[in-house]
N, C-alpha and C positions, 0 to 999 in steps of 0.2 A: 716600717709601720704605716706610712702613708699608702703604700701599695696594698697592704692587707686591708686597710680601712676602705680603699676604693673597691676592692673585690667584694667585700662584705655588703657594700651598698648596692652592688649590681645583682647579687644573688636573688633578693626578693623580686626584682623586676623579671628576672628570667623564670622564676617559679610561677609568677602570675601568668606569663605567656604560655608556659607549658600546661598549666591547669586549664587555661582557656581553650587551648588546642584540643585537649582531651575531651572537654565537654562539647566542642563543636564538631568533632570528628564523626560521631554517629549521625548527626543531622545532615552533614554534607554528603555522606556516602550512602545512606539507606532511605532517608525520608523523602518521599516525592513532594514536589512543590505544588501539586494539584490534587484534587480529590481523586481517590483511587477508583478505577473502573472495576466493578465487581465481576468475578467470574460468573458465567452463566452456563446452565446445563445444556441448552440447545441454542443454536444460532438462528438468525433470522431467515425467513424464506427468501431465497434468491429470486430476484426479478428475472423476467425474460432477458436473454442476452441481447445487448445492443451493439451493433457493429460500430467500429471506430476506425479512424485513420491508421494505416499500417496493417490492418487485418488483410488476409487473403480470402477472397470469396470465390467459390467454385459455382459458376452459373451453369446448371444442367438444363438443357431444353429438350424435352422428350421428342425423340425421332428427328432431331435437328443437330447432328454432330458438328456441323460447321459453325453453329451458334453457341455451342457448349465450350466454355473457356474458364480458366482460372486467372483472375486478375487481382492486383493489389488495390486497396482503397487508398486513393491519393491523399496527400495532406489537406487538400480542400474538401475531403469527404466524399468525393465522387468517383465513379468508375466508368470505364469505356469498354464496351464489348462490340462484336460485330452487329451492325445495324442499330446499335444503341449507344449514343455518345453522351457523356457527361450526365449520367444518371446519379442522383443523390443517393448515397448508401449509408453514410455515417448517421447515427441517431435512430436507425431503424432496426427492427428485429429481422432475422433472415426471412421469415414468412412475409413481412411487409415488403421487403425488397423484392421477393419473388413475385408478389402481386403487381408491383410497379413495373417489373421487367415484362410481365405478361401484357400489360397495357401498352407499353412501348412497342413490343414486338408484334402485337396484333395488327399493326399497320402494314406489316410485311408478311406475316405468317398467320394462317388460319388457326384459330383456337390454340395458341401456344400454351404449353404446360411447363412451368419453370419451377425448379427446385434450387434453393440456395444453401450451400454448405460452407461454413466458415472454418478456415484453418489458419495456422500461424497467428493465433489469437493474441491481440494486444488490447482491444477494447477502448472505449472513450475514456477520457480522464475521470469522469464521474463514476466509472466502474473499476477504477484501479485503486490499489493500496500502495501508497508511496512511502518509502523508508529512507530517511536522511540521517546524517550524523555518523556515529561510530559503529556502523555495521560493517562486516567484512566485505560485503558487496552491496552497497546502497543501490536501490533500483526501484522502478515502478513495477508492480506485480498485478496481473489481471485478477480481479476478485473471483473466488470460487465459493460455492455454497458451503456454509458452515466453516469458513476459514477462521483459524484462530491465530493468536500471536505466535504460538509454537510453529505453525505452518509457515508463517512469515519468516521466523528466525531460521528455519531450515532453508528457505528459498534464498535468503541473503547470506547464508553460511555463517551465522552466529555473530557474536560481538567481537570487536577488536580488544586488544589488551588495554586500551585506554578508555574503554566505554564505562560510563557510570550507569549500568543497566537498571538499577533500582530508582534512578531519577528520570527514566524514560517517560514519555507521555504520548498520548494519542490525541490528535486534533481532529475533532468530529463535528459535523453540523447536526444539531439537534433542534428540530422544529424551527428551522431557518436561522438559528443562532449558533455561532461558532463557539465551541467549548473545548476545554483541554482536561484530560484525565490522566492520572498517574498509573503506570504499570510497573511491575517488579520483574524486569527481565533477568537480572542476576539470579534471583530466586528461582525463576523458571528454567533458565538455560544451564546455570552452573550448579544449582543445588537440586534440580529435579522436582521442584515444588509445583505440582500440577494445579494447586489452588491458585497460583499466580497466572494461570492461563486464562485468557479472555477472548471472546469472539470479536472479530473484525467486521466492519461494514464497508460497503463500497464507498470510495472517496476518502477513507481514513488516511491520515498522515501520521506515521510513527516516527517520533523524534527521539534520537538517542544521543544525549549530550556526552561530552568528554569529562573524565574524572578530574577533580580539582587537585588531586595529589599524585 
């Protein structure tokens, strides 16, 4: 009789915990902790491409094959080419770098004409979209015009089995202030809900947390 009485006293407590878990489950798995970033019909106009460390730049000097080379942008943001040492490249557009190279080479070549072509694009940090957390392949991605969350998910090969995609968020600088917005990646990737697709901006950080269950 004592054993039966003890079990009877424990049942209500167990039921309370079970009911609490049922009510908490939807909030933990689907509700973003941040204001949701609305989907937009058109993305922002992409700015001119800015060269960053890690990019490869093809320096073509008209009628000067000995001066035409492909070189990487060093971690310090500079490049070295024949007759031009330690020229700052990072933070400039290809056209700006071409004009700078013409000024440097004009000391050795009469009226040089330089064209700069960027390959192996990495871009500066301010032009990258970084993905952290429960993505299959977290990484920094060079921003492209009209890039969306779906494009980013394809680039990082989707979500892991432990991702809480509907609790993901985008960290974005708006008018000089850092803000965080919720995005519904489970709805987008697993359910094909295109209304959950949002446009990305250069410098965005996509944070994908781990599920609590």
